[in-house]
C-alpha positions, 0 to 999 in steps of 0.5 A: 617149120617154126611157123608150123609150130607157132600155128599149132601152138596158136591152135592149141591155145585157141582150143583151150580158150574155147573149151574154157569159155564153153565150160564158163557159159555152161556154169553160168547157165546152170547157176542161172537155172537155180536162181531164176536167171533173167532172160530178157523178152524180145521186142520190149514186151509181150501181151497176154492173159492169165489162165489155168488153175489159180493164177497168182503173182509173186513179189520177187524171185526169192524162194524157200520150201514153201515157194516165193512170197505170193502177192495175190491170187488172180482171176483168169482172163486178166490182161498182163504185160510181160517185160522179162522172163526167168526159167519158170516165171514171167516178169509182168509190169503192173503199172509204171513203178510196180512189177511182179512174177507170174508162173509161165503155166498161168500165162496165155500169149495174145498178140492182138491185145493193144496196151493203152497208155491208161485205163479208167474207172467208172461207176460203182455199185454196192449191194447185198443178197442173203449171204454176201455183200457185193462191191462192183467197180466198172473198169475199161479192162480186166486188169491185175489187182492185189488186196490186203486186210487191215484191222482196228478198224477192219478194212479190205484194201484193193489196189487195181493196177493201171487205172486212173480214177473216173469214178464220179458216183457210187450207188449204195443200196441198203441191202449191203450189211457188212460193208459200212463205207466204200471210197477210193484214192488215187495213190499213184497216177496209175494205181487206183485204191478201193477201200471197204470199211467193214461193220464187224472187227472180225474178217469173215472172208472175201473173194475178188473176180471179174464179171466181164470188165466189172471187178467184183469184191464179194464180202462174206458177212458175220454169221447171225448165230455164232454157235458151232451148230450153226456153222460149216467148218472145214477140217484138213488132215495135212499131206496124204497119199503120195505125200508122207509129210514128216517122219517120226525120229524114233518110230518112223511113223508118217505125218500123213497117218497121224494128221488124219487121226487128229483130224478125225478126233476133231471131226467127232467133237465138232459133230457132237456140237452139231456143227456141219463138218467138211473133211478134205480127206477121210482116208489116205488119198493124194490131194494137191494143194490146188485140189484142196483150195478149189474144193474148199472154195466150192464148199465155202466153209465159215472157217478152216482148221488144217492139222499138221505135225512139225519137224526140225533138223534139231531134235531138241526143238519141240512144242506147238504152234499155230499159223496164219497169213492174213492179219484179219484171220489171226485171232482164230489162230491166237485163241487156238494156240492159247488153249493148246498151251494148256496141255503143257506143250512148249510154245513154238509160237503164233506165226504170221505171213505164213506162205502155205498154200491153204493159208493163202485164200481170203475167202474164209478165216483159216488156221494151220495147227502144227500140233507138235514135233515128230523130230523130238522124242518127247513130242513124238511119244505124245503124238503116238498116244490116242488120249493126246489126240482127243485132248488136242481136239478138245483144246482146238474146239475150246479155242474156236468157242472162245474166238466165236465168243469174242466175235459177239462183242462186235 
């Protein structure tokens, strides 16, 4: 009898312990989902290539409403080495001491890839056509890279991961006009740095992609005539379709409807200046960020203006602001903000390193304009006024003209 009681008590105790452990494990798994809990990859690493639409790398697992901080967009078909996993990302090893995170949707596993202990760079070629300059770097493999813009003087700096220099000559043709000098550094044993010095102080954009195993940096030249009538300008009305954006604090108006009104006014003024204007949308339609980026890359504008309306949890916050991500594109956003402030709007600021999708591409200068706050009653009343729409468009055009004038001094 006693032994039976002890057995039953032991069994109940064991079941309670087991139940507690199950609950604990469920909690750990749940919070792991929220935080990107690490799940080690078996067999040390797996190999594959980038795939899908606009593959990109993130620096780490941090996240906010705009997503994790992006390191770079990548071409497809780039060889990557996966060493760890989270719920939505793979951790990839770029070089001995550099790692990044790649969305699982942008990875295709290929077990047949043999990772070599090192890869070499070979000869380069610098040339140009009627529109672009090209710097072509021959490599042993299609490997990951990242780029940054530098100013004063203006440069494009590209780090290619996993590469050791064996570049013994660089052929430079006189057809290159924007790229003034090219050279390289071996910053680490397996990080090869390519530096492009530019002729003009203003960055006009560049793209990086592979042709077979040749890495190509295509650099856009400064337009010969810096007048609106000679330029192609993209105008983006933020949100649209199933993406309403912010809502008015008193009127409940939708951001998507009013960004289109502001954008249409800007289009009218630019057309009056005989500019070539491309609108990402002309009506209330749904467009994803990848859709917009691919559309803009195809249209290849000289620059982009994206129109938004701001919102805050604090209804006392008001004002206008402009945004950029890449330092070489900052001047456009500075000139536009300066002219918008002449409307008597409160300054919310010029915001850099902005991790918004349309601020990410390097192909063309871009500026996101947050005209005013829908969450503030005074700003909301301005946003409702058609005369204010026209005034904002006038000031944006004035800012663009001042920016173009500053480029002429290059």
